[in-house]
N, C-alpha and C positions, 0 to 999 in steps of 0.2 A: 459311345462315349471312348475314349483315348485310352487304354493300359498305356503306364508309366514304364518304358523299359527299365532297365539296373542293367549294369552290365559289370556289377562286383562282380565278384568271386565268392563266393560262403567263404565263411573264415573255417580253418580245419584246426584242432586239437593240435598241438606236439605230443608225438609220442613219446611214451620215457626209455628209457637205459635199455640199449638189450640187456637181458637177467646173463648170469654165465649158463657154463655149459652144460653142468648137469645139477640145479639147484638140490634136485631132493638129496644126492651127494651128498653138498652144501650143509644141508640140515640134519641127517641122517649123521654124518659126523661128527657134527659143531659139540665143541667142549666149551662146556661152558666150567672157568674157574674161576668165579669173580669174588671164592670166599668158602668160608669156612658156613655149610647148608643144617639145619636143622630137620630135622625127620619127613615131614612138612613139609618140604620145599624140595626132597630128593629127585633127581631124572631120574625120570622112567622110562621102562622101555616096555615096551608091546607083546604080551605073547598068546599066543592065539592057542587052543587045545579044541577039538573034539571030543565031548561026550556026548553020549544018547540022552535023547529029550527027556529021560525018566530021571538019568544022573542029574541035569540040570537043573529037575525043576525041586528036589533035593536038597540041594544047597540052596539053591536061592529059599527053598522054606526055612530050614537050620539057618540061615544069616538073618533072616528076617525075624523070627522069633529069641534069635541073641543080642537083637536088632542093632545090627552093624551091619551094613554092605555087603554082598557077596564075593565082590573084590581083598575088599578089609580082611575078610575072614582064610577067602587063600592065601594074601600077600601072611598073611601071620602064621598059619599051617608051611606053607614056602621055608619062610624062613625057620621054625623050629625044624624043619625035617632037612635041610641043609643050611646049616649055619656057618657062618660066615670063615671059619676059621679050620673050614675044609673042603676051600678051597683051594 
């Protein structure tokens, strides 16, 4: 039994456009000024803190008892401690 020969090259998908020189910087510095925003849609930035495992546990337990997330509880604490008029 003879094998059929194929002289066609396999189809190659087109490669997309090359990204900007530093897409991470463009994303970090992106300014979304699409109009007024409510408290729930405010642009946020991540803040990393090193705490002991015991403190982390206390924070999570207290937040759970209050029925909120640890992140929401800490945001409220930071807003109280560092109000906007202090800046």
